[in-house]
Backbone as ProteinMPNN parsed JSONL, in Angstrom:
{"seq_chain_A": "XXXXXXXXXXXXXXXXXXXXXXXXXXXXXXXXXXXXXXXXXX", "coords_chain_A": {"N_chain_A": [[160.287, 92.706, -16.2], [159.198, 96.223, -15.01], [160.552, 99.581, -17.149], [159.953, 103.005, -16.521], [160.008, 105.395, -18.145], [160.295, 109.2, -18.428], [159.272, 112.45, -17.832], [160.564, 114.993, -15.848], [158.798, 116.354, -13.417], [158.797, 120.258, -12.16], [156.671, 121.6, -10.043], [155.694, 119.965, -8.191], [154.319, 118.35, -8.885], [153.307, 114.678, -10.145], [155.338, 112.859, -12.019], [154.98, 113.233, -16.074], [154.341, 110.337, -17.992], [155.96, 108.652, -20.56], [156.774, 107.065, -21.739], [157.152, 102.956, -21.832], [158.777, 100.236, -20.882], [159.515, 97.006, -21.371], [161.988, 94.319, -19.638], [163.641, 91.583, -20.037], [164.495, 89.099, -17.445], [167.034, 88.265, -17.401], [168.099, 90.793, -18.13], [167.195, 92.726, -16.394], [167.993, 92.022, -14.279], [170.921, 92.841, -14.966], [170.742, 95.792, -15.417], [169.93, 96.547, -12.734], [171.747, 95.723, -11.395], [173.602, 97.671, -12.397], [172.764, 99.583, -11.363], [172.471, 99.579, -8.333], [175.706, 99.996, -7.934], [176.189, 102.154, -8.719], [175.336, 103.839, -6.868], [172.295, 103.848, -6.136], [170.459, 102.331, -3.884], [168.108, 99.749, -1.927]], "CA_chain_A": [[159.909, 94.357, -14.854], [159.33, 97.413, -16.15], [161.418, 100.435, -16.791], [158.758, 103.864, -16.702], [159.879, 106.331, -18.595], [159.276, 109.709, -18.425], [159.683, 113.843, -17.968], [159.954, 115.383, -14.289], [157.514, 118.309, -13.424], [159.069, 121.337, -11.53], [156.355, 122.161, -9.786], [156.017, 119.093, -7.5], [152.889, 116.767, -9.625], [153.986, 113.652, -10.456], [155.995, 112.609, -13.776], [154.457, 113.006, -17.395], [155.574, 108.688, -18.089], [155.84, 109.494, -21.809], [156.93, 105.236, -22.41], [156.93, 101.772, -21.006], [159.547, 99.749, -21.619], [159.608, 95.252, -20.443], [162.81, 93.971, -19.963], [163.469, 90.852, -19.349], [165.0, 88.931, -16.41], [168.651, 88.909, -17.395], [169.02, 92.815, -18.42], [167.092, 93.833, -15.837], [169.22, 92.012, -13.554], [172.199, 93.701, -15.041], [170.005, 96.936, -14.624], [169.497, 96.714, -11.188], [173.2, 95.524, -10.676], [174.123, 98.711, -12.695], [172.5, 101.123, -10.481], [173.472, 99.4, -7.33], [176.965, 100.418, -8.242], [175.825, 103.846, -8.896], [174.938, 104.489, -5.908], [171.04, 103.433, -5.812], [169.974, 101.517, -2.642], [167.215, 99.53, -1.829]], "C_chain_A": [[160.01, 95.032, -15.531], [159.689, 98.123, -15.705], [160.51, 101.721, -17.506], [160.381, 105.425, -17.142], [159.333, 107.463, -19.48], [160.313, 111.394, -18.274], [159.271, 114.583, -16.399], [159.591, 116.689, -14.615], [158.208, 118.956, -12.421], [157.928, 121.795, -10.002], [155.728, 121.108, -8.068], [154.573, 117.941, -7.346], [154.364, 115.752, -10.036], [154.755, 113.676, -12.691], [154.987, 112.024, -14.316], [155.302, 110.992, -17.862], [155.722, 109.252, -19.716], [157.002, 107.768, -22.038], [157.295, 104.041, -21.086], [158.052, 101.066, -21.834], [159.418, 97.701, -21.184], [161.254, 95.072, -20.609], [162.812, 92.726, -19.393], [164.565, 90.243, -18.079], [166.84, 89.624, -16.275], [169.307, 90.252, -17.499], [168.177, 92.956, -17.735], [167.795, 93.379, -14.008], [170.5, 92.66, -13.532], [172.07, 94.985, -14.733], [169.941, 97.415, -13.51], [171.079, 96.692, -10.483], [173.606, 96.993, -10.892], [174.346, 99.836, -11.203], [172.506, 101.023, -8.66], [174.614, 100.038, -6.877], [176.6, 101.79, -8.385], [175.741, 104.028, -7.977], [173.297, 103.784, -4.64], [170.773, 102.265, -4.59], [168.166, 101.3, -2.722], [166.279, 100.031, -0.983]], "O_chain_A": [[160.654, 94.938, -16.576], [159.686, 98.237, -14.479], [160.279, 101.69, -18.715], [161.26, 106.009, -16.507], [158.593, 107.41, -20.462], [161.516, 111.542, -18.489], [158.148, 114.71, -15.911], [159.813, 117.583, -15.431], [158.359, 118.175, -11.481], [158.459, 122.276, -9.001], [155.428, 121.694, -7.028], [154.07, 117.223, -6.481], [155.58, 115.893, -10.157], [154.631, 114.191, -13.802], [154.283, 111.089, -13.934], [156.487, 110.674, -17.954], [155.53, 110.456, -19.884], [158.062, 107.868, -22.656], [157.577, 104.207, -19.9], [158.26, 101.199, -23.04], [158.941, 97.713, -20.049], [161.815, 95.595, -21.572], [162.15, 92.54, -18.372], [165.484, 91.005, -17.782], [167.482, 90.512, -15.713], [170.409, 90.698, -17.178], [167.619, 93.847, -18.375], [167.979, 94.073, -13.008], [171.117, 92.995, -12.521], [172.881, 95.537, -13.989], [169.896, 98.621, -13.266], [171.506, 97.309, -9.507], [173.936, 97.654, -9.907], [175.199, 100.411, -10.526], [172.533, 101.976, -7.882], [174.708, 100.562, -5.766], [177.304, 102.458, -7.627], [176.463, 105.022, -7.905], [173.148, 103.487, -3.454], [171.152, 101.138, -4.91], [167.29, 102.025, -3.191], [165.127, 99.597, -1.009]]}, "name": "protein", "num_of_chains": 1, "seq": "XXXXXXXXXXXXXXXXXXXXXXXXXXXXXXXXXXXXXXXXXX"}
């Protein structure tokens, strides 16, 4: 899984990508479960 980090641009343009990190499967599943717990949906 890749996690993209960037800056939000308020004028409707796409976010500026600053960094892309790779997560191993176990870490990715843990991160996904945490996001779901915080209210994210699919």
